[in-house]
N, C-alpha and C positions, 0 to 999 in steps of 0.2 A: 545461492539463489537470491537472497535479500540484497546482497551487494550488487548483483547484476541488475536487479530491479531498480535499486537506488541510482546506479550509474545511468541506466536508460532514462529514468525520470529526469535526472539532472541534465543529461545531454538534450533530451526533448525540450525541456524548459528553456535551455540555452538557445536552441535552434529557433524555437517559437518567439522568444524575445528578440532575437536578431532579426527574424522576419518581420516582426511588428515594427521595429525601429526602421527597417528599410522601407516598409510600406508607408510609414508616416513621412519619411523623407520624399518618397515618390509623390505622395498626395500633396505635400506642401509645394513641391516644384510644379506639379500640374496646376494647382490652384493659382500659384503666382503667375504662371504662363497664361492661364485663362484671364486673370485680372488684367495683365498687360494687353492681351488681345482685346478684351472688352473695352479697356480705356482707349486703345487706338481706334476701335470701331466707333466709339462715342465721339472721339475727336474728328474722325472723317465724316461722320453724320452731321456734326455741328458745322463743319466747314461747308458741306453741301447746303445746309440750311442758311448759313451766312451768305454764301455766294448768291443764292436765290433771292434772299431778302434784300441784300445790298443792290443787286441789279434792279429789283422791283422799285426800291426807294429812289434810286438814281433816275430811273425812267420816269417815275411819277413827278419827281422834283423838276426834271428838265421840261416835261410837258407843261406843268403848272407855270414854270418860269416863262415859257413861250407865250402862254395865254395871257399872263399878267403883263408881260412886255407889250404884247399887241394891244391890250386894253389901255395901258398907259400911253401908248402912241396915239390911239384913237382919242383919248381924252386930251392929251397935250397938243396935238397938231390940228385935229379936226374939230376940237371943242365939242366932241360928242358926249352925250350923257348916257352912261351905261345903265342897263336895267338893274334896279336894286337887287333883284333876285340873282342876277349874274354875280354881282359883287358879293352877296351873301354866300352863294355857292362856292366862289373862289376862296373866300375867307374860311368857310367850313372845310374845304379841301386842304387848305394850308394848315389848319388846326389838326385835321386827321393825319396829315403827313407828319406833322411835328410829333404827334402822339406815337405814331408808328416808329419814328426815328428814336424817340426816347425808349420805347420798348426794345428796339434793336440794340441800342447802346447798353441797356440793362442786360440783355442776353450776352453781349460781348464781354461785359464786366463779370457776368456770372460764370462763363466758361473759361475765362483767362486763368484762374488758379489751377483748374484741373488740367488744362492744356500744358501749363508750365510744369506740372508734376509729371505728365507723360513725357514731355521733352527731357526733363531731368533724368527720369528713369532710363529712357532710351540712350541718353548721352552717357550715363554711368555704364551702361552695357557696352557701348562703343569703346569707352576708355578702358574698361576691363579687357575687352577683346584685343585692343591695341597693346596693352601691357603684356597680355599672354603671348601675342605674336612677337613682341620684342624679346621676351624670355626665351621663346623658341629659337629666335635668331641667335641669341647668346649661346644656347645649347649647341646649335649647329656650329658656331664658331669654335666653341670649346672642343667639340668632337673632332672638327677638322684639325685643330692644333694638336690634339692627342694623336690623331692618325699620322700627321706629319712627324711628330716626335717619335712615334713607333717606327716609321720608315727610317729615320736617322739612326735609331738604336739598332734596327735590323742591319743597316749598312755597316755599322760599327762591328756588330757580331760577325757578319760575313767577312769583314776585313781581318778580324782576329782569327777566325777559323782558317782563312787563307794563309795567314802568316805561320800557323802551326804546322 
């Protein structure tokens, strides 16, 4: 009875430790997958933010350039004297635009390392999948060769049997 209890305890402990290790592997794989998904989502979110910000900055810069060019044309050709408030407003707009551009450039520089990490991880996954596929192609080729060799051997066996 003691031996049966000891065997049962040992096997139960073994099964539980096996389950615990399997659970740990599943959790690690799940966390890794979630990390990759979260990193990709952050990258996509950053891309959307960048697209919006760059479009906004480009539109503002183009509009400001048009107004400044028109003002320069008025001053140069017509000898007009622009309102000092207008010049101050344009200068302030240019300064604000420059500050936003600096902020945008800082954001781009801040996300660049994390984006590169996401790309690296995805590329490693792609390379691993390609290597796996090549290995499977090699297995297919080996099995095809083996089957062809089996066919040759079977033909030889049939010939030997026919001769007897």
